[in-house]
C-alpha positions as a printed Julia matrix, in Angstrom:
230×3 Matrix{Float64}:
  44.98    9.11   -2.61
  45.79   10.7     0.77
  43.19   12.59    2.75
  44.95   15.86    1.91
  44.79   15.05   -1.8
  41.1    14.18   -1.5
  40.38   17.56    0.04
  42.31   19.41   -2.62
  40.25   17.67   -5.29
  37.18   19.6    -4.16
  39.05   22.73   -3.23
  41.11   23.26   -0.07
  39.29   26.45    0.8
  35.79   25.43   -0.22
  36.4    26.89   -3.67
  35.08   25.91   -7.13
  35.28   22.15   -6.49
  33.09   22.38   -3.39
  30.67   24.68   -5.2
  30.23   22.15   -8.02
  29.57   19.41   -5.46
  26.91   21.5    -3.71
  25.27   22.34   -7.03
  25.12   18.63   -7.94
  23.47   17.75   -4.62
  20.96   20.58   -4.86
  20.24   19.76   -8.5
  19.61   16.09   -7.71
  17.35   16.95   -4.78
  15.45   19.4    -6.96
  14.96   16.8    -9.68
  13.58   14.29   -7.17
  11.22   16.93   -5.75
  10.06   17.89   -9.24
   9.27   14.27  -10.13
   7.41   13.87   -6.83
   5.32   16.97   -7.46
   4.57   15.8   -11.0
   3.38   12.41   -9.75
   1.31   14.12   -7.06
  -0.37   16.33   -9.65
  -1.44   13.2   -11.52
  -2.36   11.01   -8.55
  -3.88   13.47   -6.1
  -2.33   11.4    -3.28
   0.74   12.16   -1.17
   2.97   10.29   -1.22
   1.99    8.92   -4.65
   4.32    5.9    -4.35
   4.27    3.14   -1.75
   6.66    0.24   -1.14
   5.17   -3.22   -0.6
   6.24   -4.91    2.65
   4.53   -8.32    2.46
   3.62  -11.07   -0.07
  -0.16  -11.0     0.53
  -0.82   -9.77   -3.04
   1.55  -12.24   -4.75
   2.03  -12.87   -7.55
   0.31   -9.79   -8.96
   1.94   -7.29   -6.6
   5.06   -8.56   -4.89
   7.09   -7.7    -1.84
   9.62   -5.02   -2.74
   7.53   -3.52   -5.54
   7.01    0.24   -5.75
   3.35    0.99   -6.47
   1.83    4.18   -7.9
  -1.38    5.14   -6.07
  -4.11    7.42   -7.42
  -6.99    9.15   -5.65
  -9.91    6.77   -6.17
 -12.41    9.28   -7.54
 -10.02   10.78  -10.09
 -10.42    8.25  -12.92
 -12.97    5.81  -11.5
 -13.87    2.75  -13.57
 -17.37    1.58  -14.57
 -19.85    0.58  -11.86
 -17.67    2.19   -9.21
 -18.81    2.69   -5.61
 -17.16    5.72   -4.01
 -14.64    5.62   -6.86
 -13.77    1.93   -6.38
 -14.73   -0.92   -8.7
 -15.14   -4.12   -6.7
 -14.28   -7.66   -7.75
 -17.95   -8.62   -7.89
 -18.84   -5.69  -10.16
 -15.7    -5.53  -12.28
 -15.79   -8.62  -14.5
 -14.48   -6.65  -17.49
 -12.47   -4.22  -15.38
  -9.16   -5.93  -14.65
  -6.44   -4.54  -12.41
  -3.28   -6.52  -11.64
  -4.54   -9.64  -13.47
  -7.91   -9.88  -11.66
 -11.25   -8.03  -11.7
 -11.7    -5.04   -9.43
  -9.56   -2.3    -7.95
  -6.71   -2.87   -5.56
  -7.05   -0.24   -2.84
  -4.73    1.22   -0.24
  -6.58    1.82    3.03
  -6.05    2.67    6.69
  -7.16   -0.39    8.71
 -10.07    0.58   10.98
  -9.45    4.16    9.86
  -6.24    4.37   11.91
  -3.89    6.59    9.91
  -1.09    6.01   12.43
  -0.63    2.42   11.28
   0.93    1.19    8.06
  -1.76    1.15    5.36
  -2.98   -2.08    3.77
  -3.0    -2.75    0.02
  -5.61   -5.39   -0.9
  -8.33   -5.96   -3.49
 -11.85   -4.6    -2.93
 -14.1    -7.67   -3.24
 -17.57   -6.2    -2.7
 -19.37   -3.39   -0.89
 -21.77   -3.89    2.0
 -24.32   -1.59    3.57
 -24.55   -1.0     7.3
 -26.51   -3.78    8.97
 -26.36   -6.01    5.89
 -26.22   -9.8     6.21
 -23.5   -10.4     3.64
 -22.95  -14.09    4.3
 -24.65  -15.23    1.08
 -22.62  -12.78   -1.01
 -19.3   -14.04    0.32
 -17.06  -16.64   -1.27
 -17.44  -19.71    0.99
 -13.72  -20.39    0.66
 -12.88  -16.96    2.12
 -14.95  -17.02    5.31
 -13.38  -19.91    7.19
 -15.69  -22.26    9.08
 -18.61  -19.84    9.46
 -21.95  -21.51    8.65
 -24.11  -18.4     8.82
 -24.02  -14.68    9.49
 -24.04  -15.19   13.24
 -20.75  -17.08   13.03
 -19.15  -14.65   10.58
 -17.07  -11.79   11.97
 -18.53   -8.36   11.21
 -21.81   -9.84   10.02
 -24.21   -8.12    9.97
 -21.94   -5.32    8.79
 -21.36   -2.75   11.57
 -21.34    0.0     8.92
 -21.13    0.44    5.16
 -17.8    -0.41    3.58
 -15.68   -2.62    1.37
 -14.92   -6.26    2.08
 -11.28   -6.71    1.07
  -8.82   -9.54    0.54
  -5.21  -10.09   -0.46
  -4.89  -12.13   -3.68
  -2.51  -14.47   -1.87
  -4.65  -14.76    1.28
  -7.21  -17.43    2.07
  -9.68  -15.19    3.92
 -11.22  -11.76    3.73
  -9.54   -9.08    5.84
 -12.76   -8.74    7.83
 -13.06  -12.34    9.12
 -11.26  -14.58   11.59
 -10.21  -14.36   15.22
  -8.04  -11.28   14.56
  -9.41   -9.53   11.49
  -7.2    -6.96    9.81
  -9.99   -4.41    9.65
 -13.7    -3.82    9.86
 -15.44   -3.24    6.5
 -13.42   -0.46    4.91
 -15.32    2.8     4.99
 -14.96    5.04    1.94
 -13.17    7.67    4.03
 -10.5     5.12    5.01
  -9.46    4.56    1.39
  -6.22    6.34    0.48
  -6.41    5.53   -3.22
  -6.28    2.82   -5.86
  -3.14    1.04   -7.03
  -2.48    1.75  -10.7
   0.87    0.23  -11.65
   3.95   -1.24  -10.08
   7.71   -1.14  -10.58
   9.26   -4.47   -9.49
  11.93   -4.37   -6.76
  12.29   -0.58   -6.7
  10.45   -0.45   -3.39
  13.35   -2.32   -1.76
  15.2     1.01   -1.61
  12.49    2.57    0.54
  12.16   -0.56    2.66
  15.92   -0.48    3.22
  15.66    3.09    4.51
  12.85    2.05    6.84
  14.87   -0.89    8.19
  17.88    1.33    8.77
  15.73    3.86   10.63
  14.21    1.09   12.76
  17.67   -0.2    13.68
  18.56    3.25   14.91
  15.44    3.46   17.06
  15.4     0.05   18.79
  17.41   -3.17   18.93
  16.54   -6.08   16.65
  14.98   -8.85   18.74
  15.25  -11.57   16.12
  16.98  -12.02   12.8
  14.23  -14.37   11.67
  11.03  -12.51   12.5
   8.28  -14.2    10.47
   6.67  -12.35    7.58
   2.9   -12.2     8.02
   1.44  -12.52    4.5
  -2.07  -11.71    5.71
  -1.09   -8.05    6.09
  -0.54   -6.48    2.7
   1.31   -3.56    4.14
   2.47   -0.65    2.04
   5.12    1.71    3.41
   4.42    5.26    2.31
């Protein structure tokens, strides 16, 4: 088909063919907006869907998944603290194949960074020596509280960990975050749609390419950061 024929197919003068095309675009955009508003009315969080950027929650939540997030106080489970059921208190409360809620949070309360999606393991009070409550396998080589990062706890908050990570987010030479304050929690992960998040991640990659040059085609994935692109 020539370019002239292609134009005539939608109307040379912007007539009925072009009008139908515009209606289709507007209708599709309206449907997407309606679904988004419906999900928001249920979740209480905007945006209610996040795309998973790393494998730190494998195999229960995988890179490329699209995850539905709900405001943590909306339908809190039993024995919840600030709307979140922790691993240590959720033996019969299973989310994504393991006890306890998986939360989305702003690391160190910084809302300008990509949020983290990891499991809430237990809650500590400000000043608490939480060494004895920790899983020895998740604290590295620390032999006591003095050798454990963020122990005593600098403030009240959740100790978190990716299911596929060896250590808590709060320990190590470069911890992902301090104990997660309740106000840093965006919401709890409720269910996932495999691979659908790749669409959003593709948009993000395309936008990044337009903003700055790619320095390496083989940049390593850092599984310790369970990042979730909103």
